[in-house]
Residue frames relative to the residue before (quaternion, step in Angstrom):
aa qw qx qy qz dx dy dz
M 1.0000 0.0000 0.0000 0.0000 0.00 0.00 0.00
A 0.6407 0.5323 -0.3192 0.4519 3.59 1.00 -0.78
E 0.6322 0.5232 -0.3335 0.4641 3.59 1.06 -0.74
L 0.6419 0.5135 -0.3221 0.4696 3.59 0.99 -0.79
M 0.6632 0.4991 -0.3132 0.4615 3.57 0.91 -0.82
T 0.6322 0.5122 -0.3315 0.4775 3.61 1.02 -0.76
A 0.6463 0.5232 -0.3200 0.4541 3.59 0.95 -0.82
I 0.6676 0.4925 -0.2998 0.4710 3.58 0.94 -0.85
L 0.6421 0.5075 -0.3216 0.4762 3.61 0.98 -0.79
D 0.6469 0.5203 -0.3252 0.4528 3.58 1.00 -0.77
L 0.6520 0.5025 -0.3165 0.4714 3.57 1.08 -0.69
V 0.6946 0.4811 -0.2745 0.4592 3.56 0.94 -0.91
F 0.7806 0.2030 -0.0828 0.5854 3.54 1.09 -0.88
P 0.2524 -0.8207 0.4923 0.1426 3.60 0.10 1.23
S 0.5982 0.5802 -0.3608 0.4188 3.60 1.09 -0.54
R 0.6209 0.5433 -0.3255 0.4619 3.60 1.30 -0.28
R 0.4987 0.6670 -0.4331 0.3446 3.59 1.19 -0.38
P 0.5330 -0.6603 0.4309 0.3069 3.53 -0.90 0.91
I 0.4364 -0.6617 0.5270 0.3066 3.62 -0.93 0.77
A 0.5513 -0.6725 0.4103 0.2745 3.54 -0.99 0.92
S 0.8129 0.0145 0.0558 0.5796 3.51 0.96 -0.85
L 0.0604 -0.7882 0.6123 -0.0080 3.53 -1.02 0.85
D 0.1882 -0.7676 0.6000 0.1239 3.63 -0.77 0.97
H 0.1387 -0.8041 0.5772 0.0315 3.53 -0.26 1.36
P 0.5135 -0.6889 0.4012 0.3175 3.61 -0.81 0.88
R 0.7692 0.3234 -0.1865 0.5186 3.62 1.10 -0.50
L 0.7448 0.3984 -0.2282 0.4842 3.60 1.00 -0.73
G 0.4973 -0.6685 0.4198 0.3600 3.57 1.28 -0.14
Q 0.7594 -0.3640 0.2707 0.4664 3.54 -1.23 -0.45
L 0.1321 -0.7584 0.6369 0.0409 3.54 -0.94 1.01
L 0.1089 -0.8024 0.5862 0.0271 3.55 -0.72 1.09
W 0.4712 -0.6689 0.5087 0.2681 3.53 -1.01 0.92
S 0.0851 -0.7649 0.6381 0.0224 3.51 -1.02 0.93
R 0.3569 -0.7337 0.5410 0.2040 3.58 -0.52 1.15
D 0.6458 0.5332 -0.3183 0.4443 3.61 0.95 -0.85
E 0.7460 0.3780 -0.2167 0.5036 3.61 0.93 -0.82
E 0.3133 -0.7635 0.4999 0.2627 3.63 1.23 -0.27
G 0.7345 0.3230 -0.2488 0.5425 3.55 0.94 0.95
W 0.5731 -0.5748 0.4630 0.3561 3.54 -1.36 0.00
T 0.2213 -0.7858 0.5675 0.1071 3.56 -0.90 0.94
G 0.0692 0.7855 -0.6124 0.0562 3.53 -1.24 0.61
Q 0.2195 -0.7521 0.5994 0.1638 3.52 -1.34 -0.08
V 0.0129 -0.7654 0.6421 -0.0411 3.56 -1.01 1.03
A 0.8661 -0.0457 0.0127 0.4976 3.53 -0.87 1.00
G 0.7407 -0.4282 0.2300 0.4639 3.54 0.99 0.85
I 0.6173 0.5140 -0.3487 0.4828 3.60 1.31 -0.02
H 0.2775 -0.7309 0.6052 0.1502 3.53 -0.81 1.12
F 0.0195 0.8034 -0.5925 0.0562 3.56 -0.89 1.01
E 0.2122 -0.7312 0.6352 0.1298 3.48 -1.44 0.29
I 0.2146 -0.7090 0.6549 0.1494 3.51 -1.18 0.67
A 0.2970 -0.7864 0.5107 0.1804 3.58 -0.27 1.22
R 0.5120 -0.6454 0.4760 0.3079 3.55 -1.09 0.70
A 0.2326 -0.7526 0.6005 0.1374 3.57 -0.73 1.00
S 0.6633 -0.3680 0.2539 0.6001 3.54 0.97 -1.01
G 0.7108 0.4675 -0.2998 0.4316 3.54 -1.20 0.20
A 0.6736 -0.5518 0.3653 0.3291 3.47 -1.40 0.15
Q 0.7658 0.2798 -0.1567 0.5575 3.59 1.18 -0.42
P 0.6442 -0.5211 0.3716 0.4188 3.58 -1.19 0.39
D 0.5746 -0.5856 0.4566 0.3441 3.52 -1.19 0.77
P 0.5010 -0.6772 0.4493 0.2975 3.65 -0.78 1.00
R 0.6013 0.5603 -0.3584 0.4427 3.62 1.08 -0.61
L 0.6749 0.4860 -0.2892 0.4740 3.58 1.01 -0.81
I 0.6026 0.5416 -0.3470 0.4724 3.56 1.07 -0.72
A 0.6822 0.4847 -0.2926 0.4626 3.59 0.84 -0.98
Y 0.6448 0.5191 -0.3058 0.4703 3.55 1.02 -0.83
A 0.6430 0.5020 -0.3207 0.4814 3.59 0.95 -0.85
E 0.6449 0.5122 -0.3278 0.4629 3.61 0.91 -0.79
S 0.6723 0.4961 -0.3105 0.4533 3.58 0.88 -0.87
V 0.6971 0.4585 -0.2762 0.4770 3.61 0.97 -0.76
L 0.7658 0.3923 -0.2100 0.4642 3.61 0.70 -1.06
L 0.8055 0.3244 -0.1505 0.4725 3.62 0.91 -0.77
A 0.7311 0.4338 -0.2468 0.4653 3.58 0.78 -0.98
D 0.8045 0.1038 -0.0297 0.5841 3.55 1.05 -0.70
P 0.0330 -0.8806 0.4705 0.0464 3.62 0.67 1.01
G 0.6619 0.5092 -0.3200 0.4474 3.63 1.11 -0.43
W 0.4769 0.7062 -0.4258 0.3043 3.59 1.25 -0.29
L 0.6540 0.5124 -0.3365 0.4432 3.63 0.80 -0.89
S 0.6716 0.4928 -0.3087 0.4592 3.62 0.81 -0.97
S 0.6981 0.4655 -0.3030 0.4518 3.62 0.78 -0.91
E 0.6353 0.5131 -0.3365 0.4688 3.60 1.05 -0.64
L 0.6386 0.5120 -0.3348 0.4669 3.60 0.99 -0.71
E 0.6467 0.5093 -0.3219 0.4677 3.59 0.94 -0.78
A 0.6543 0.5014 -0.3039 0.4776 3.60 0.97 -0.88
A 0.6491 0.5078 -0.3228 0.4654 3.63 0.97 -0.80
K 0.6218 0.5394 -0.3457 0.4505 3.60 0.99 -0.72
T 0.6394 0.5319 -0.3010 0.4664 3.53 1.01 -0.92
R 0.6676 0.4966 -0.2987 0.4674 3.58 0.90 -0.96
F 0.6193 0.5573 -0.3420 0.4346 3.55 1.01 -0.87
L 0.6823 0.4845 -0.2864 0.4667 3.59 0.88 -0.96
H 0.6589 0.5027 -0.3152 0.4624 3.63 0.97 -0.74
E 0.7106 0.4474 -0.2565 0.4786 3.56 1.15 -0.60
C 0.4343 0.6807 -0.4759 0.3486 3.58 1.29 0.03
D 0.5188 -0.6333 0.4983 0.2853 3.50 -1.31 0.59
G 0.8436 -0.0550 -0.0186 0.5338 3.56 0.18 1.33
E 0.6387 -0.5633 0.3847 0.3559 3.53 -1.27 0.50
E 0.6044 0.5668 -0.3615 0.4275 3.55 1.05 -0.65
M 0.6691 0.4824 -0.3034 0.4771 3.57 0.97 -0.86
A 0.6326 0.5301 -0.3337 0.4555 3.57 0.98 -0.81
A 0.6504 0.5121 -0.3065 0.4698 3.58 1.01 -0.90
Y 0.6295 0.5464 -0.3383 0.4367 3.58 1.08 -0.64
Y 0.7468 0.3964 -0.2117 0.4903 3.61 0.95 -0.91
A 0.5160 0.6907 -0.4139 0.2920 3.61 1.04 -0.57
P 0.6966 0.4546 -0.3207 0.4530 3.69 0.67 -0.85
E 0.6513 0.5064 -0.3296 0.4591 3.60 1.01 -0.69
L 0.6313 0.5361 -0.3267 0.4553 3.58 1.01 -0.84
D 0.6267 0.5744 -0.3372 0.4046 3.55 1.00 -0.80
T 0.7035 0.4768 -0.2578 0.4595 3.57 1.16 -0.62
L 0.5318 0.6752 -0.4038 0.3134 3.59 1.17 -0.35
R 0.0260 0.7537 -0.6547 0.0520 3.54 -1.22 0.82
Y 0.5894 -0.5636 0.4275 0.3902 3.52 -1.25 0.33
E 0.2204 -0.7430 0.6193 0.1258 3.57 -1.04 0.90
V 0.7729 -0.1122 0.1058 0.6154 3.59 0.79 -1.02
V 0.2016 -0.7577 0.6143 0.0888 3.51 -0.98 1.03
V 0.1285 -0.8149 0.5644 0.0290 3.56 -0.51 1.21
F 0.1840 -0.7693 0.6050 0.0909 3.54 -0.65 1.16
R 0.0915 0.8222 -0.5493 0.1178 3.56 -0.73 1.06
V 0.3897 -0.6595 0.5750 0.2873 3.53 -1.32 0.18
R 0.0647 0.7742 -0.6256 0.0710 3.56 -0.87 0.98
D 0.8306 -0.0247 -0.0410 0.5547 3.54 -0.80 1.06
R 0.6671 -0.5577 0.2570 0.4218 3.55 1.01 1.05
R 0.6352 0.4662 -0.3461 0.5093 3.58 1.22 0.48
V 0.4692 -0.6628 0.4952 0.3086 3.54 -1.11 0.70
G 0.0829 0.7935 -0.5977 0.0790 3.52 -1.16 0.60
I 0.3614 -0.7014 0.5779 0.2084 3.45 -1.45 -0.05
F 0.0258 -0.7132 0.6984 0.0534 3.47 -1.18 0.72
A 0.0581 -0.8327 0.5501 -0.0252 3.54 -0.35 1.29
H 0.3257 -0.7012 0.6043 0.1925 3.53 -1.07 0.83
L 0.1810 -0.7867 0.5846 0.0810 3.56 -0.87 0.95
G 0.1489 -0.7755 0.6078 0.0839 3.51 -1.17 0.70
E 0.4552 -0.6808 0.5074 0.2681 3.48 -1.32 0.16
R 0.3785 -0.7067 0.5575 0.2155 3.49 -1.24 0.63
S 0.5473 0.6219 -0.3932 0.3989 3.55 1.24 0.28
D 0.1705 -0.7660 0.6106 0.1063 3.49 -1.20 0.44
P 0.5096 -0.3315 -0.7729 0.1819 1.61 -1.10 2.14
P 0.6025 -0.5643 0.4137 0.3839 3.61 -1.18 0.37
A 0.6148 -0.5295 0.4107 0.4159 3.54 -1.20 0.44
P 0.4863 -0.6923 0.4472 0.2903 3.60 -0.97 0.83
D 0.8944 0.1401 -0.0552 0.4211 3.44 -1.27 0.60
R 0.6480 0.4685 -0.3779 0.4667 3.66 0.97 0.55
L 0.0949 -0.7534 0.6494 0.0397 3.53 -0.95 0.97
W 0.2050 -0.8184 0.5312 0.0775 3.56 -0.28 1.32
W 0.0029 0.7850 -0.6188 0.0294 3.54 -1.19 0.68
I 0.1564 -0.7326 0.6529 0.1119 3.51 -1.35 0.38
Q 0.1463 -0.8080 0.5693 0.0397 3.58 -1.01 0.82
F 0.0581 -0.7849 0.6164 0.0243 3.57 -1.07 0.81
V 0.1551 -0.6773 0.7022 0.1553 3.52 -1.36 0.48
E 0.8039 -0.1008 -0.0331 0.5852 3.51 -0.52 1.29
R 0.7785 -0.3002 0.2079 0.5105 3.66 -0.53 -1.03
S 0.5810 0.5837 -0.3744 0.4260 3.55 1.21 0.34
C 0.3648 -0.7301 0.5341 0.2205 3.59 -0.74 1.11
E 0.2464 -0.7948 0.5462 0.0963 3.50 -0.79 1.11
G 0.7820 -0.2970 0.1555 0.5255 3.55 1.23 -0.15
L 0.2248 -0.7109 0.6537 0.1299 3.44 -1.41 0.48
G 0.2192 0.7795 -0.5595 0.1768 3.60 -0.79 0.90
F 0.3036 -0.7277 0.5804 0.2035 3.47 -1.35 -0.26
D 0.2929 -0.6872 0.6350 0.1971 3.47 -1.41 0.39
T 0.2467 -0.7692 0.5741 0.1336 3.52 -1.16 0.69
C-alpha cells in the first residue's frame, strides 16, 4: 500500500520524483533503481543502496550514515560480520548444529548493504552471499543493524 501511495504522490507532485543520478563528492555516482526503491552505488568494492525515505533525493541522514560506515570506518562492517558469525555459532542449539553452520558462515560476505530509515532511526539491512561454489541451497543470509548496533544475523529459506 505504501508503494502505491508513493507512486500516486510522485505522479501528482513531479518534484517528488526521484532524481535518476546523483554525483556525490564522497560516495560517487548514485543511480536510482526503481526495482530497489533507492539509489545504488559502489565504494571500495562494496555495493550499497540508499533506500528512498521520501522526496526526490536521498535522505541526508542516510547519506551521512553511509559515509560514516563506508568511508570513515571501512573496517567496521567486516569486524561486525565476523563478531555476528561468532555469536550465531555460540547461540546454536548444541555443538552439532554449530558444526553444521560453521563452514557456511565462513564463506559469507556482503553482497549489498542497504542503508535505510526504520522507526525514525538509520540502519542497515545487508544481504550476504557465499564465496563457495555451489552455494548452500535454499538459504538467503542477512545481517541487520540499527545505527551501530547489530540486531542479528540470520537467514530465510
